[in-house]
C-alpha positions in Angstrom: -62.4 1.8 9.2 -59.0 3.3 10.5 -55.5 1.7 8.8 -54.3 0.3 12.5 -57.9 -1.6 12.4 -57.8 -3.1 8.7 -53.8 -4.1 9.2 -54.9 -5.7 12.7 -57.9 -7.7 10.6 -55.6 -8.7 7.8 -52.9 -10.5 10.2 -55.5 -12.5 11.9 -57.0 -13.4 8.6 -53.5 -14.3 7.3 -52.9 -16.4 11.0 -56.3 -18.2 10.7 -55.5 -20.0 7.2 -52.6 -22.5 7.6 -50.4 -22.0 5.1 -48.1 -24.9 3.1 -44.9 -25.0 1.6 -43.1 -28.2 0.2 -39.2 -29.1 0.4 -37.0 -30.9 -1.9 -38.0 -34.3 -0.2 -41.7 -33.2 0.0 -41.7 -32.4 3.2 -44.9 -30.3 4.0 -44.7 -27.5 6.7 -47.6 -26.0 8.1 -47.9 -23.5 10.4 -50.2 -20.2 11.7 -47.9 -17.7 10.2 -44.8 -18.6 7.3 -42.3 -16.3 6.5 -40.1 -16.0 3.5 -36.5 -14.7 3.3 -33.2 -14.7 1.0 -35.4 -15.1 -1.7 -37.5 -17.6 -0.6 -34.3 -20.2 0.2 -35.3 -19.9 3.8 -38.9 -20.5 5.3 -39.6 -19.7 8.4 -42.8 -21.0 10.1 -44.1 -20.1 13.3 -47.3 -20.9 15.8 -48.1 -24.7 15.7 -45.5 -25.7 13.2 -45.5 -29.1 11.5 -43.1 -31.1 9.2 -44.5 -33.8 7.2 -43.0 -36.6 5.0 -44.2 -40.1 4.5 -44.5 -41.7 7.9 -42.5 -38.8 9.8 -43.7 -35.5 11.5 -42.2 -33.2 13.7 -43.8 -30.5 15.6 -43.0 -27.1 17.1 -43.9 -23.5 18.0 -41.6 -23.0 14.9 -39.5 -24.7 12.5 -36.8 -23.0 9.8 -36.3 -25.0 7.1 -33.2 -23.8 4.8 -33.8 -24.5 1.3 -29.9 -24.8 0.5 -29.0 -27.2 3.1 -32.1 -28.9 2.8 -32.3 -29.0 7.0 -35.0 -28.0 9.1 -34.3 -26.6 12.6 -35.7 -25.6 15.6 -34.7 -23.9 18.9 -37.8 -24.5 20.3 -39.2 -28.1 21.9 -40.0 -30.4 19.6 -41.9 -33.6 19.1 -40.3 -36.0 16.2 -42.7 -39.1 15.5 -42.3 -41.8 13.1 -45.8 -43.9 12.4 -43.9 -46.9 10.6 -41.9 -47.5 14.1 -43.9 -45.8 16.6 -41.2 -44.2 17.8 -41.5 -40.9 19.7 -38.7 -38.7 20.2 -39.1 -35.2 22.1 -36.3 -32.4 23.0 -35.1 -28.7 23.1 -33.9 -28.2 20.0 -33.1 -30.3 16.6 -31.9 -30.3 13.1 -33.1 -32.5 10.7 -30.7 -33.4 7.8 -33.1 -34.3 5.1 -30.6 -35.8 2.6 -29.0 -37.9 5.3 -32.2 -38.8 7.4 -30.4 -37.9 10.5 -31.6 -36.1 13.3 -29.3 -34.0 15.8 -31.1 -33.1 19.1 -29.9 -31.5 22.3 -31.5 -30.6 25.5 -33.5 -33.0 27.7 -34.1 -35.6 24.9 -36.2 -38.6 25.4 -37.1 -41.5 23.3 -40.0 -43.3 23.7 -40.1 -47.2 21.8 -42.2 -49.9 22.5 -42.9 -48.7 26.0 -39.3 -48.4 26.8 -38.0 -44.6 27.7 -34.2 -43.3 27.0 -33.4 -40.2 28.3 -30.4 -38.5 26.7 -28.7 -35.3 26.7 -27.8 -35.2 23.0 -29.0 -37.5 20.1 -27.1 -38.2 16.6 -30.1 -40.3 15.6 -30.5 -41.6 11.5 -33.9 -42.3 11.3 -33.6 -44.0 7.7 -31.2 -46.7 9.7 -32.9 -46.8 13.0 -29.3 -46.6 14.5 -27.9 -43.7 16.6 -25.4 -42.4 19.4 -26.5 -40.5 22.6 -24.5 -39.2 25.2 -25.3 -39.1 29.6 -28.3 -41.9 29.2 -30.6 -42.5 31.9 -33.3 -45.4 30.8 -35.9 -47.5 32.2 -37.3 -50.6 29.6 -40.7 -52.1 29.9 -39.9 -55.0 32.3 -38.7 -52.2 34.9 -34.5 -52.4 34.5 -32.9 -49.1 34.8 -29.6 -48.1 32.6 -27.3 -44.9 33.4 -24.3 -44.5 31.2 -22.0 -41.8 29.9 -22.9 -43.0 26.4 -24.6 -45.1 24.1 -24.7 -46.5 20.6 -27.8 -48.4 19.5 -29.3 -50.0 16.5 -33.0 -50.5 17.0 -33.4 -53.0 13.8 -31.4 -55.5 15.7 -32.3 -54.4 19.1 -28.6 -53.6 20.0 -26.9 -51.2 22.8 -23.8 -50.8 23.6 -23.3 -48.3 26.7 -20.2 -47.1 27.8 -19.6 -46.5 31.7 -22.7 -47.7 32.8 -24.7 -48.5 35.8 -27.4 -51.3 35.1 -30.1 -52.6 37.7 -33.8 -54.2 37.8 -34.7 -51.5 40.4 -36.2 -48.4 39.5 -33.7 -46.3 41.5 -30.4 -47.1 40.9 -29.3 -45.9 44.6 -31.1 -45.3 47.4 -31.7 -42.3 49.9 -28.6 -43.1 51.7 -26.8 -43.1 47.9 -26.3 -47.0 47.7 -26.5 -49.2 45.3 -30.2 -51.2 44.8 -29.7 -54.4 47.1 -31.7 -56.6 44.8 -28.7 -56.6 42.0 -27.0 -54.1 39.6 -24.0 -54.3 37.5 -21.2 -51.3 37.1 -19.2 -51.5 33.8 -17.0 -49.8 31.5 -18.8 -51.2 28.5 -21.8 -53.5 28.2 -23.3 -54.6 25.3 -27.3 -55.9 25.4 
């Protein structure tokens, strides 16, 4: 066999087996390919990457774990799932601050919690406390209520939501095709607690 074919087979062989690495908080990281950089202080997981810790799971096409900062991040689309609370968060990219128990995410964030949907531009979420803050909210609850808000602060344990500069209605669309507000009812305010 020539050297190119041997190298090709070796690469395929390595990619077939899932490689596992552990963080200080016992996050298990799996992927099709894992690279170590900076004296094994940075782990780069590529190809169906997944990090798990207790009831938490994060999936992305790639994950980067920085051992010194104890942060897992990705610039790719991700799925964060908490098996205990059944909360799913998806988005464009994220940083997971393991020591603080915090997830910061940007770009097309979606939280699914108990059949309620919260779409945000950015999110700062403490998965240990189940509290967070997000910007540019569009949400629809399972009872059909629709929210649009510049920002939202929330506590999922107490089911408390504080909306800043918001529109609220029980219609599926706040405005109709003529840019008129829903005729059933709607509330517009600078701040609303629910």
